Backbone bond lengths (Angstrom), bond angles and torsions (degrees), N, CA, C in turn:
res aa  C-N    CA-C-N  psi(-1)  N-CA   C-N-CA  omega(-1)  CA-C   N-CA-C  phi
1 M - - - 1.467 - - 1.533 110.79 -
2 I 1.338 116.59 -43.07 1.461 120.01 179.33 1.526 110.50 -61.46
3 Y 1.334 116.54 -39.67 1.462 120.18 179.38 1.531 110.78 -60.54
4 L 1.337 116.56 -40.08 1.461 120.65 179.50 1.526 110.65 -64.89
5 V 1.325 116.59 -43.13 1.462 120.58 178.59 1.530 110.93 -62.14
6 V 1.343 116.13 -45.67 1.468 120.57 178.16 1.523 110.44 -60.71
7 A 1.342 116.49 -41.43 1.463 120.63 -179.14 1.529 111.33 -62.93
8 I 1.336 117.02 -44.84 1.468 120.48 -178.14 1.524 111.14 -67.39
9 I 1.340 116.39 -47.05 1.466 119.74 -179.22 1.533 110.44 -62.86
10 S 1.323 117.00 -39.99 1.467 119.46 -178.50 1.524 111.77 -71.79
11 L 1.335 118.17 -29.07 1.465 119.74 172.72 1.527 110.32 -62.62
12 L 1.334 115.72 -42.17 1.469 120.10 177.56 1.527 110.66 -65.81
13 L 1.332 116.68 -38.93 1.466 120.38 175.41 1.519 110.57 -61.39
14 G 1.344 115.76 -40.61 1.465 119.80 178.44 1.515 111.88 -60.26
15 S 1.322 116.15 -37.11 1.467 120.34 176.57 1.524 110.67 -63.67
16 F 1.344 116.07 -42.04 1.465 120.18 176.46 1.528 110.97 -65.01
17 F 1.329 117.57 -38.64 1.465 120.84 178.51 1.522 110.28 -61.73
18 N 1.338 117.12 -35.97 1.461 120.16 176.97 1.517 111.52 -61.30
19 V 1.326 115.65 -39.50 1.472 119.67 176.59 1.525 109.86 -61.65
20 C 1.339 115.94 -44.59 1.470 120.45 179.88 1.527 110.78 -62.91
21 I 1.320 116.98 -43.53 1.473 121.26 -179.14 1.520 110.50 -60.30
22 H 1.323 116.19 -42.69 1.466 120.35 -177.68 1.522 112.17 -73.51
23 R 1.348 117.05 -39.79 1.458 119.22 -168.82 1.525 114.33 -94.28
24 L 1.331 118.11 -29.66 1.465 118.55 -178.06 1.522 111.42 -64.24
25 Y 1.333 116.70 -36.75 1.466 119.18 179.45 1.525 110.76 -68.61
26 S 1.331 116.73 -40.00 1.466 120.06 -176.23 1.520 112.61 -83.20
27 G 1.349 116.71 -7.09 1.452 119.98 178.27 1.512 114.26 84.34
28 E 1.334 118.04 9.33 1.459 121.27 178.75 1.522 110.56 -78.04
29 S 1.321 115.45 159.92 1.452 120.91 173.26 1.523 109.33 -71.41
30 I 1.343 116.50 141.68 1.462 119.41 178.03 1.534 111.06 -84.32
31 V 1.336 116.47 -2.56 1.466 121.09 -177.91 1.528 111.61 -105.77
32 Y 1.331 116.41 -40.71 1.463 120.92 -175.15 1.528 109.22 -137.26
33 P 1.327 119.02 140.47 1.466 128.57 0.05 1.523 112.23 -75.56
34 P 1.345 116.92 170.81 1.464 119.97 178.68 1.530 111.11 -60.90
35 S 1.315 116.03 167.56 1.464 121.15 -178.29 1.524 110.84 -56.30
36 H 1.333 114.55 136.77 1.463 119.95 -177.68 1.515 109.55 -148.86
37 C 1.318 115.80 163.55 1.466 120.96 177.82 1.522 108.74 -68.65
38 P 1.352 118.51 130.56 1.455 120.36 179.62 1.528 113.33 -65.07
39 S 1.339 116.65 -20.84 1.469 120.24 -177.31 1.520 112.22 -89.58
40 C 1.348 116.74 -57.50 1.466 119.62 -175.48 1.525 113.31 -97.74
41 K 1.349 116.90 -7.27 1.466 123.45 177.66 1.531 113.60 68.51
42 H 1.323 117.91 9.26 1.459 120.89 179.15 1.535 109.19 -68.60
43 S 1.339 115.70 134.73 1.461 119.96 177.96 1.523 110.03 -63.05
44 L 1.321 116.34 142.74 1.455 121.25 -177.73 1.525 110.13 -94.95
45 G 1.337 115.01 137.29 1.455 120.56 178.18 1.515 111.42 -86.81
46 P 1.337 117.26 173.84 1.473 121.21 -178.68 1.524 113.10 -55.21
47 L 1.333 117.68 -38.56 1.464 120.41 -178.58 1.528 112.20 -70.45
48 D 1.325 116.65 -17.98 1.466 120.24 178.66 1.521 111.70 -85.84
49 L 1.325 116.68 -9.48 1.462 120.30 -169.56 1.525 113.65 -113.89
50 V 1.314 117.88 10.44 1.461 120.43 177.54 1.529 107.97 -74.39
51 P 1.333 118.34 117.42 1.467 120.19 -174.45 1.527 112.59 -53.93
52 V 1.304 116.22 136.12 1.467 126.41 176.86 1.524 111.99 66.69
53 F 1.334 117.14 -52.91 1.457 120.22 -173.00 1.536 112.54 -66.89
54 S 1.330 117.72 -36.92 1.466 119.79 177.02 1.524 110.27 -62.99
55 Y 1.318 116.68 -41.17 1.471 120.90 178.83 1.521 110.26 -60.73
56 L 1.329 116.79 -44.67 1.462 121.00 -178.94 1.526 110.92 -68.10
57 A 1.336 116.74 -42.81 1.463 120.78 -177.98 1.526 111.42 -64.48
58 L 1.324 116.06 -36.34 1.466 120.71 -179.59 1.524 112.44 -89.64
59 M 1.333 115.91 3.49 1.478 122.55 179.41 1.532 111.85 55.20
60 G 1.339 114.02 38.39 1.454 119.18 174.53 1.517 115.04 72.96
61 K 1.340 117.12 22.06 1.465 120.19 -179.11 1.525 110.13 -127.44
62 C 1.326 115.63 153.69 1.460 120.87 175.12 1.522 109.76 -68.90
63 R 1.330 115.96 134.33 1.475 120.98 -179.67 1.530 111.92 -63.21
64 Y 1.342 116.79 -26.37 1.459 120.73 -169.30 1.531 113.37 -99.88
65 C 1.315 117.71 -35.77 1.477 118.94 -177.88 1.526 112.99 -119.67
66 G 1.325 117.24 -10.84 1.462 120.04 176.84 1.509 115.16 81.14
67 E 1.341 117.31 2.03 1.461 119.87 179.18 1.529 110.67 -70.91
68 R 1.329 114.41 148.92 1.461 120.19 179.03 1.531 111.13 -63.76
69 I 1.323 116.27 138.76 1.455 122.47 174.19 1.521 107.67 -99.02
70 S 1.310 116.77 135.98 1.456 120.58 -178.88 1.524 111.29 -58.82
71 P 1.336 117.85 133.72 1.475 120.34 176.14 1.524 112.40 -65.05
72 R 1.345 116.21 -9.75 1.457 118.89 176.80 1.534 111.86 -57.43
73 Y 1.338 117.41 -31.95 1.458 120.32 -176.09 1.534 112.65 -62.12
74 P 1.325 119.85 -55.53 1.474 118.10 177.44 1.518 113.04 -67.88
75 V 1.334 117.63 -29.64 1.469 120.41 178.63 1.523 110.39 -63.15
76 V 1.329 116.91 -46.24 1.468 120.97 178.98 1.522 110.42 -62.98
77 E 1.324 116.74 -42.65 1.464 120.21 -178.83 1.527 111.60 -63.65
78 L 1.328 116.86 -45.72 1.467 120.32 179.38 1.523 111.13 -67.71
79 L 1.313 116.52 -42.27 1.460 120.37 179.32 1.529 110.80 -62.21
80 T 1.320 116.60 -41.23 1.457 120.65 178.20 1.524 110.60 -62.31
81 S 1.323 116.66 -45.39 1.461 120.61 -179.38 1.524 111.39 -61.85
82 I 1.325 117.35 -46.84 1.465 121.48 179.33 1.528 110.67 -62.03
83 S 1.324 116.06 -42.78 1.468 120.65 -178.08 1.521 111.69 -63.80
84 Y 1.327 117.29 -42.26 1.460 120.21 -178.37 1.527 111.83 -73.02
85 I 1.318 116.94 -32.11 1.464 119.52 174.62 1.526 109.71 -64.23
86 L 1.333 116.97 -43.14 1.460 120.76 177.31 1.526 111.11 -63.53
87 L 1.337 116.12 -40.51 1.464 120.50 178.43 1.525 110.25 -60.85
88 Y 1.329 116.62 -45.17 1.461 120.23 178.49 1.529 111.10 -64.14
89 K 1.321 117.06 -41.62 1.463 121.27 -179.06 1.521 111.35 -60.49
90 V 1.335 116.92 -37.46 1.465 120.81 -175.25 1.521 112.26 -83.21
91 I 1.334 118.02 -43.88 1.466 118.62 -172.89 1.526 114.14 -113.96
92 G 1.341 118.04 -8.99 1.457 120.59 178.70 1.520 112.61 72.17
93 L 1.338 115.43 -179.98 1.464 120.38 179.37 1.524 110.56 -81.43
94 G 1.298 116.14 152.88 1.451 121.32 -179.81 1.515 110.23 147.69
95 W 1.330 115.89 -172.89 1.466 119.72 -179.81 1.522 111.53 -64.61
96 G 1.331 116.52 -32.99 1.458 119.18 177.67 1.520 111.67 -62.47
97 F 1.324 116.00 -41.02 1.465 120.31 177.57 1.526 110.74 -62.48
98 A 1.327 116.57 -41.98 1.467 120.40 179.33 1.532 111.26 -63.31
99 A 1.330 115.84 -44.81 1.472 119.95 -178.60 1.520 111.20 -65.22
100 Y 1.319 116.16 -46.96 1.464 119.22 -177.58 1.529 112.30 -74.65
101 S 1.332 117.38 -17.91 1.463 120.14 172.79 1.527 110.32 -65.06
102 I 1.336 115.67 -41.07 1.467 120.04 176.21 1.524 110.09 -64.20
103 F 1.326 115.96 -45.49 1.463 121.97 177.93 1.521 110.51 -57.42
104 L 1.320 117.01 -47.03 1.465 121.54 -178.64 1.524 111.33 -64.98
105 G 1.332 116.52 -40.32 1.459 119.84 177.63 1.515 112.09 -60.45
106 I 1.326 116.76 -42.27 1.468 121.00 177.43 1.523 110.66 -60.87
107 L 1.333 117.01 -43.66 1.469 120.85 -179.83 1.526 111.72 -62.66
108 I 1.334 116.96 -41.94 1.469 120.50 -178.74 1.525 110.79 -66.20
109 I 1.322 117.00 -46.68 1.470 120.27 -179.45 1.529 110.37 -62.75
110 I 1.328 117.00 -44.96 1.460 120.97 179.39 1.519 111.15 -60.98
111 T 1.325 116.54 -42.07 1.463 120.77 -178.32 1.516 111.81 -56.07
112 F 1.316 116.76 -48.57 1.466 119.43 -173.67 1.527 112.58 -79.75
113 I 1.330 117.93 -30.14 1.465 118.40 173.45 1.526 109.99 -66.66
114 D 1.324 116.15 -42.23 1.467 120.11 179.92 1.521 111.28 -65.77
115 L 1.330 117.37 -38.58 1.464 120.79 178.13 1.529 111.30 -63.32
116 E 1.330 116.88 -40.39 1.464 120.65 -175.16 1.525 113.07 -84.65
117 H 1.334 116.90 -36.05 1.463 119.52 -169.88 1.531 114.15 -125.09
118 Q 1.332 117.59 -1.99 1.468 122.28 180.00 1.529 111.93 55.01
119 I 1.324 114.64 46.09 1.457 120.10 177.98 1.529 108.81 -151.40
120 I 1.327 115.95 148.84 1.460 121.42 174.95 1.523 106.91 -118.19
121 P 1.342 118.39 109.18 1.473 120.93 -175.35 1.527 111.83 -60.75
122 N 1.317 115.60 136.90 1.468 120.82 -179.14 1.523 112.77 -62.65
123 I 1.341 117.11 -28.71 1.461 119.48 -178.62 1.526 110.61 -61.42
124 L 1.336 117.13 -36.26 1.462 120.48 179.18 1.529 110.82 -70.57
125 I 1.332 115.99 -35.76 1.469 120.31 176.87 1.526 110.03 -65.34
126 V 1.315 116.63 -43.43 1.468 120.76 -179.76 1.531 110.39 -62.73
127 I 1.319 116.49 -45.82 1.469 119.95 178.01 1.526 110.20 -59.67
128 G 1.329 116.50 -43.98 1.455 120.68 179.25 1.518 112.73 -62.39
129 L 1.329 116.69 -42.17 1.466 120.62 179.33 1.527 111.38 -64.54
130 V 1.323 116.31 -44.59 1.470 120.48 -178.94 1.529 110.36 -65.31
131 M 1.326 117.22 -47.30 1.459 121.04 -178.20 1.531 111.20 -67.54
132 G 1.331 116.33 -41.91 1.458 119.87 179.68 1.515 112.08 -62.65
133 L 1.312 116.31 -41.50 1.465 120.93 178.32 1.524 110.76 -67.32
134 L 1.336 116.77 -43.82 1.465 121.34 -179.41 1.533 111.31 -61.16
135 F 1.327 116.30 -48.26 1.469 119.91 -176.82 1.528 111.88 -67.46
136 S 1.322 116.94 -30.69 1.467 118.85 177.51 1.529 110.78 -75.86
137 L 1.311 117.87 -32.62 1.464 121.22 178.10 1.523 111.62 -64.05
138 I 1.340 116.57 -33.79 1.474 119.69 178.72 1.532 110.62 -101.50
139 N 1.342 115.24 13.50 1.467 122.53 169.45 1.529 113.73 60.66
140 I 1.318 116.76 37.86 1.468 120.34 177.34 1.531 110.51 -88.64
141 T 1.309 116.49 -44.72 1.467 120.15 -178.62 1.528 110.87 -91.27
142 T 1.309 115.77 -59.69 1.460 122.14 176.23 1.525 107.45 -154.01
143 G 1.325 118.70 170.76 1.449 120.44 179.22 1.515 112.06 -70.36
144 I 1.323 116.80 158.58 1.457 121.05 -175.58 1.527 111.85 -62.73
145 T 1.333 117.99 -37.84 1.464 120.24 179.55 1.521 110.73 -64.97
146 D 1.334 116.15 -46.55 1.463 121.13 178.56 1.528 110.52 -62.02
147 A 1.340 116.52 -39.49 1.464 121.07 179.78 1.528 111.44 -63.75
148 L 1.340 116.20 -44.44 1.471 119.23 -179.47 1.528 111.35 -68.18
149 L 1.327 116.54 -37.01 1.470 119.53 175.15 1.524 110.33 -64.53
150 G 1.333 116.09 -39.69 1.456 120.25 177.44 1.513 111.92 -63.05
151 F 1.329 115.84 -42.49 1.472 119.87 177.52 1.529 110.61 -62.03
152 A 1.323 116.20 -46.30 1.467 120.47 -178.56 1.523 110.87 -62.23
153 L 1.337 116.67 -41.80 1.462 120.47 179.81 1.518 111.21 -67.58
154 G 1.335 116.56 -46.50 1.458 120.22 -178.40 1.522 112.58 -64.76
155 F 1.306 115.50 -52.84 1.470 120.47 -179.19 1.522 110.69 -65.62
156 G 1.338 116.16 -45.75 1.458 120.34 -174.35 1.509 113.64 -68.44
157 S 1.337 117.39 -37.60 1.468 119.27 -177.27 1.522 111.49 -66.34
158 L 1.320 117.44 -45.50 1.473 119.37 -179.63 1.523 111.43 -74.05
159 L 1.337 117.32 -30.13 1.460 119.39 174.40 1.525 110.13 -63.78
160 L 1.329 116.98 -40.72 1.461 121.30 177.54 1.519 110.79 -62.74
161 V 1.343 117.00 -42.59 1.469 120.93 177.26 1.530 110.40 -59.30
162 A 1.336 115.97 -43.95 1.465 120.33 -179.23 1.523 111.57 -64.37
163 L 1.329 116.89 -42.44 1.458 120.77 -179.42 1.529 111.54 -66.71
164 L 1.330 116.92 -41.92 1.470 120.95 179.51 1.523 110.64 -65.51
165 A 1.337 116.79 -40.41 1.468 120.14 179.01 1.523 110.66 -64.06
166 K 1.329 115.54 -39.78 1.464 119.83 179.51 1.523 110.71 -67.51
167 L 1.326 116.08 -38.69 1.461 121.28 -176.60 1.523 112.20 -76.05
168 L 1.337 116.52 -44.78 1.462 120.86 -173.25 1.521 113.56 -92.56
169 L 1.339 116.82 -37.31 1.466 120.31 -175.35 1.525 113.23 -104.25
170 R 1.318 115.80 -8.43 1.467 121.61 -179.63 1.532 112.86 59.88
171 K 1.332 115.95 34.89 1.463 119.48 176.85 1.524 108.77 -150.73
172 D 1.347 114.79 165.23 1.459 119.63 179.88 1.519 109.52 -73.69
173 G 1.341 116.01 121.34 1.456 119.78 -179.97 1.515 112.64 -96.09
174 M 1.335 117.09 -16.45 1.455 120.54 -177.10 1.521 108.94 -158.72
175 G 1.327 116.61 134.52 1.453 120.80 -179.87 1.522 111.91 -74.53
176 G 1.315 116.11 151.57 1.459 120.39 179.39 1.520 112.69 -61.26
177 G 1.328 116.75 -35.18 1.455 120.26 178.55 1.518 111.93 -64.78
178 D 1.332 116.87 -38.97 1.468 121.23 178.29 1.526 110.91 -63.22
179 I 1.327 115.59 -41.80 1.474 120.89 179.43 1.517 110.29 -60.64
180 K 1.332 116.27 -47.31 1.465 120.69 -178.72 1.528 111.22 -68.72
181 L 1.324 117.16 -35.20 1.463 120.98 179.61 1.524 111.20 -61.87
182 L 1.332 117.34 -45.10 1.464 119.34 179.91 1.532 110.75 -67.40
183 G 1.314 116.74 -28.38 1.459 119.94 173.06 1.520 111.75 -64.48
184 V 1.326 116.92 -43.25 1.462 121.57 176.58 1.521 110.48 -61.01
185 I 1.320 116.54 -45.48 1.467 120.63 178.85 1.524 110.26 -59.48
186 G 1.336 116.64 -37.95 1.452 120.77 178.18 1.511 112.89 -60.49
187 L 1.336 117.23 -38.75 1.460 120.76 179.20 1.524 111.74 -64.58
188 F 1.321 117.13 -35.75 1.451 121.24 -178.34 1.529 112.76 -81.95
189 L 1.331 117.40 -33.96 1.465 120.09 -169.90 1.521 114.80 -106.63
190 G 1.326 118.65 -18.36 1.454 119.42 -175.45 1.518 111.59 85.37
191 W 1.346 116.73 171.01 1.464 119.73 -168.08 1.521 113.66 -71.29
192 K 1.334 118.46 -36.36 1.470 119.54 -177.64 1.527 111.74 -65.75
193 L 1.328 116.25 -47.78 1.466 119.70 -179.52 1.527 111.31 -72.60
194 T 1.325 117.20 -24.33 1.465 119.86 175.09 1.525 110.54 -70.01
195 L 1.320 116.46 -41.22 1.464 120.13 175.34 1.519 110.25 -61.17
196 L 1.331 117.23 -42.29 1.465 120.77 176.73 1.527 110.56 -62.85
197 T 1.342 116.91 -41.45 1.466 121.27 178.09 1.523 110.93 -58.81
198 L 1.321 116.53 -43.68 1.461 120.88 179.59 1.525 110.69 -60.87
199 L 1.325 117.04 -47.12 1.470 120.99 -179.12 1.527 111.09 -65.56
200 L 1.328 116.77 -44.66 1.466 119.82 -180.00 1.525 111.68 -63.66
201 S 1.328 117.05 -38.46 1.470 120.09 -179.28 1.521 110.82 -64.21
202 I 1.330 117.13 -35.58 1.472 120.68 177.87 1.523 110.21 -66.54
203 Y 1.339 115.83 -45.56 1.468 119.70 179.28 1.525 111.30 -64.22
204 I 1.340 116.30 -48.73 1.462 120.46 -178.43 1.520 110.98 -63.15
205 G 1.342 116.48 -44.83 1.460 120.41 179.03 1.518 112.23 -61.64
206 G 1.333 116.45 -40.39 1.462 120.33 178.98 1.506 111.98 -64.67
207 I 1.331 116.96 -44.73 1.472 120.90 -179.21 1.524 110.99 -63.79
208 F 1.333 116.17 -47.41 1.462 119.59 -179.65 1.526 111.54 -64.01
209 S 1.315 117.21 -38.94 1.462 120.80 -179.61 1.522 110.79 -63.76
210 I 1.318 116.37 -41.86 1.471 120.31 177.85 1.524 111.02 -62.91
211 I 1.348 115.76 -42.49 1.469 119.86 179.07 1.528 110.85 -62.55
212 L 1.349 116.67 -44.39 1.466 120.67 179.61 1.524 111.52 -62.42
213 L 1.330 117.07 -37.36 1.464 120.97 178.47 1.529 111.01 -70.02
214 L 1.327 116.29 -42.39 1.465 120.14 -179.67 1.522 111.46 -65.13
215 L 1.330 116.61 -36.76 1.462 121.19 179.02 1.530 112.06 -83.37
216 R 1.327 116.15 -1.11 1.467 123.32 179.33 1.527 112.52 60.51
217 I 1.325 114.96 27.09 1.462 119.47 171.99 1.527 109.20 -75.81
218 K 1.331 115.47 -34.42 1.454 122.01 175.02 1.530 109.09 -124.13
219 K 1.325 114.96 152.04 1.463 120.40 175.78 1.521 109.35 -107.60
220 K 1.316 115.95 159.42 1.454 121.04 178.31 1.529 109.20 -57.27
221 G 1.309 115.92 127.78 1.459 120.96 -178.81 1.513 113.57 97.80
222 D 1.359 117.87 -13.95 1.465 120.76 177.49 1.530 110.08 -68.14
223 Y 1.320 115.25 149.36 1.462 120.05 178.94 1.530 109.85 -77.83
224 I 1.308 116.16 130.97 1.459 122.73 174.79 1.527 107.59 -122.60
225 P 1.336 118.49 116.50 1.471 120.03 -177.68 1.526 111.37 -61.90
226 F 1.332 115.70 137.00 1.463 121.03 -177.04 1.530 112.15 -95.66
227 G 1.331 116.51 -17.46 1.456 120.63 -178.86 1.521 114.15 -55.16
228 P 1.351 119.16 -44.89 1.471 119.52 178.41 1.525 113.24 -60.33
229 F 1.332 117.48 -34.80 1.464 120.18 178.96 1.532 110.94 -70.05
230 I 1.324 116.34 -39.40 1.469 120.29 176.27 1.526 109.79 -63.55
231 S 1.341 116.68 -43.35 1.466 120.71 -179.05 1.524 111.30 -63.53
232 L 1.327 116.89 -45.50 1.462 120.55 178.93 1.527 110.69 -62.69
233 A 1.311 116.33 -42.88 1.463 120.44 178.71 1.521 110.81 -63.44
234 G 1.333 117.56 -39.55 1.455 121.35 178.05 1.520 111.67 -64.53
235 F 1.326 116.71 -38.31 1.467 120.94 177.98 1.530 110.57 -65.60
236 I 1.319 116.70 -44.45 1.472 120.94 177.85 1.520 110.56 -61.82
237 A 1.334 116.15 -43.45 1.468 120.58 179.62 1.522 111.28 -63.41
238 L 1.324 117.33 -39.33 1.459 121.71 178.74 1.523 111.19 -60.35
239 L 1.333 116.18 -47.92 1.464 119.97 -173.62 1.524 113.41 -80.98
240 W 1.319 116.65 -42.36 1.466 119.57 -170.95 1.528 113.26 -127.68
241 G 1.335 116.47 9.92 1.460 120.21 -174.61 1.517 113.89 -59.40
242 K 1.323 117.47 -44.13 1.467 120.00 -178.41 1.522 111.12 -64.03
243 N 1.331 117.03 -39.21 1.464 120.52 177.22 1.528 111.42 -66.58
244 I 1.336 116.13 -38.47 1.466 119.98 178.74 1.523 110.28 -64.28
245 I 1.327 116.87 -43.54 1.474 120.81 -179.80 1.528 110.31 -64.68
246 Q 1.342 117.11 -43.54 1.461 120.00 178.99 1.521 111.30 -62.79
247 W 1.324 115.85 -40.92 1.480 120.39 177.86 1.522 110.41 -63.10
248 Y 1.338 116.18 -45.26 1.467 119.92 -178.21 1.527 111.53 -64.13
249 V 1.324 116.32 -43.24 1.457 120.28 178.94 1.527 110.52 -63.23
250 G 1.333 116.45 -40.89 1.459 120.57 179.19 1.520 112.56 -64.61
251 V 1.330 116.49 -40.96 1.461 121.09 -179.65 1.531 110.56 -70.79
252 S 1.335 117.22 -40.07 1.458 121.79 -173.35 1.526 111.66 -76.89
253 F 1.338 116.06 -31.34 1.459 117.79 -173.17 1.536 111.40 -121.76
């Protein structure tokens, strides 16, 4: 029963995340005006806003103008629901679930904005920094010392990569948004899981980049946003990071 409740609430959250993804980039308010079709601007009724099911019932088209609706909407809703169910399965209900729900929401919104527009809005970074610091101060996510070390490691490591790339290769090696994002993850996860996040993001980014090149979706030299890889790595580290570290230590030593 709890799983069903989490699934329904997270589907609704996914719908809200879609609003944030669409409006934060364009500078619109996420509160006003009410939800509307991006093409014809017609306000959407309750039957148009049922997560996933409205998209399927309308066959991916606007009820009022017939324009195609981006498949990103049901994808975000389903991904959000699956992610929150996994979060509940691993850590259960409690203050930790509430804190990491905010963290997870930030990662999901950042992922899809970065995929579509190759930018990470500063407002999401600020929210992440404030929430990460607050939760560590009251010891919900991790202790304040571990959080600050995580921030320093996350922010500092990618900043160093960016500076070295600029100095040695004369090009941007890492976006400013990516640097700040790993800093936010550090505040929530602490230094050990932040280090794991950094390593996993490199592996995941490398694998996906090779696949995109082999499938000719991207060409050599094309820009591939790194924020989604950092976010995915941070999510993996949150849920299974301690087990991964224990496994690695056991295998290595």
